[in-house]
N, C-alpha and C positions, 0 to 999 in steps of 0.2 A: 502493499499499501502507500509506504513512502517510495517507494522508489519512484514509484507512479506519479506522486504526487510531484516528489521533482524534477521529472522528464516531464510533468505539466506544465509544470511554473515553466523551463525553459522554452517550452512549442505550441503552445498550445493559448491564442486568446481572444476565442469565441466567445458569444456571449448564453453561447447554454450551455449544461452541465454534462460532467464524461464520466459514465459508466467505468469504477475500476471492480475489474473481475476478468476468468483467464478463457471467457469466452466456452466454455464449457458447466452444462448441466449436473447432479447430481444431486443425489434422493440425502434426506435427512436419516435415512434406516444405514446407508453407505456409511457416513461420516461418521455417526454413532458404532459402526462396526468399524472403522476404521481410526478410531481413538479408543476405542477397546484394546484393540491391537496395540499399539504400538504401547499404550500405557503399562501393558500386562494384567490389565480389569480383567478378572475371570466369572466374574458374579453373573448377571442377567438382566438383561434390557426387558421394560415394560412398557408395551404398548397401550396406553388410555386411546381405543378404538370406540369412545363413545363422544366425542367431541367434532368437529369439525377438522378437517386433513388439510385445512386451508391453499391457499394460491393448487394447482395443479403442477405451475410451469415457473420455476423461481429466476430462470434463466437471463442474467442482465446483456442487454444490448452492448455490444463493446467497440464495435462500430470506429466511432470516433476517439475513440484509444487507437485503435490503433492506426490511423492514419493517420497519426498524430507521433506513430514512432514505434508502438510500446509494447510490447508483450512480457507473460510472465515467463519468470525461470525458474521460479520452483514450486513444486509440482506441490499438490493439497499433503497428499503422504513424508514428502522429503520437509516442507514446514512442516507438521506436525511435529515427525521424530528432532529434528534439529530444535525447535520450540520445548520438547520435554525435554531432550538433555540439556538445554540447557537451562531449566527447573531446577532439575534434579544437581546440576552440577554446582549452584546458587542458592536450592532453598534456606540451606542454614543463617549464610546472610543474609539474605532478605527477612528470615524473620530478627533477626538481630537488628538491625536497620528501620524494624515496622515500630 
C-alpha cells in the first residue's frame, strides 16, 4: 500500500480516486485458510451462515493504478508470511514499548 501511494504521488495527478489492489479476487474463506496455515493455527473456523454473505464480488478496478505503472510485487501469501515472521521476531519488544 505504501509503495503504491509513493508511486502515485510521483505519477498521478488526476481528480479521481485510484483503487490500490492486485486486480485478483479471493474469498474470505481462502484468506482465513491462508492465515491459519501461515500462523500454524490448528483450530477450526466456524462460519455464521445465518447472516448475509455480503457483496458476492469485492474485486477493485485497478485500471488507473496500472495505467500509472504500478503493480503489486508481493503476493498475498508472501505478505502474510513476512508480516507474521516480523511480528514473531518483534513481539516481545513491542509489548515492552506499549
